[in-house]
N, C-alpha and C positions, 0 to 999 in steps of 0.2 A: 561857707561854700562847696558844694557838691562839686567834682570835675562836672559834669554835666554841664550846671549851673557858673560853670568859669568859661566851660570852653563854646558854651554859645555868645560870653561878657564877651572873652579874646575875638570871633566871629561879627561882633557887633562894632566891636576895635574896629577889625582891619579898615571895614567899611569905609568910616570915621577915613581914615589914617589915610584908601583909594583915592575918597575924593577931594583931602585935605590938597593931596600931589596932584591931583588930576586941575586945583583951581588956583594951584602956586604954580603952572607950567614943568610938572616933573608926569612923566608915565611912565606908569608902574606895570612891573609881570613878574609871573608868584615864578618862586626858583621850585626848592620846597620846604612843603611845606609838610607830611609828612613819613615822616619817615620811623625805619620796624623798628623792636629794639634790636636784633641781629645790627641788624645797616650803621644804630647806633654803638652797636658793642665793634664795629668792624676799626669804625674812625674813629675810636676814643684807641682801639687798639695803634692808630695810629696816628697822632697825638692830633687829628685834626676833629676831634668834637669830646663829648661828655656820655660813658654807659646813658644816663641818665637823662638824656637827652628829651628838654620836653617838647620835640615837635613828636614826642613816643608819647603821648600827650594825647597831641592836637595842640594847642599850647602856644605853638612859635612853626612864625610862617624868616624863608625869608628872600626879600625880591630879587630885582633883576631893573635895576631905576636906569631912564634914562628923558634926561634932556632935550631938546630938542631934535630929537632923533640918534642921537649920541648914548651911547649905554656908559655909562661909570664905574670905575675899578674900584677909583679907590673911596674908603672910606667914609674918610672926610665928606664926602655927594651926600652922603645920605643923612648926617647935620640936621638942618633940619625936619626934616621928617621924623631922623631919632629925635629932637628936640619936643615936636607934635607928640609923637606917643607918648613922652613921658607922664607929658599936663591929660595923656587921658587912661596913669594908669597904669606902666606896657614898664617896661625893659627892655631898655633901646642895647643891644651890639656891641656899639659903637662906643661903648664907657667898661664893658671887658680888660679888669684890668690887662691878662696875661695874654690874650692876643681881639685889639680890639676888629669887630664884628659886624660891621658898617650895616649889612644888609638885614643882617640879625632883630626882630621885633615877634617879643616876647610876653608872659603875661607871669608874672609868681609862682608856682604851685608849691607845696613843702619847700620851700629856704630856695627851689634854685628858678635862678635869673634865665 
């Protein structure tokens, strides 16, 4: 599958995730979707990301989650979304071993999740 085909699949998956959230009493707003390679390198340097972030490939998005109008800061609040995302074939940042990142939803590419 080409990068463009993966990006198209990812976009369709994100649409399903947003619909799932809305149907289950959760509201989402976009946090970070695209990240420049320069920003990814800066984040990696300060320990808050990786140089080859899937955000640079347009295969990752960070969402802000609201439940009953309240912004959720705990990664655990994203669990139902993460589990649904995984059923679609995506990778959920809440499963990251070193630094769980519940608001991160991505599609694996070249071994990066």
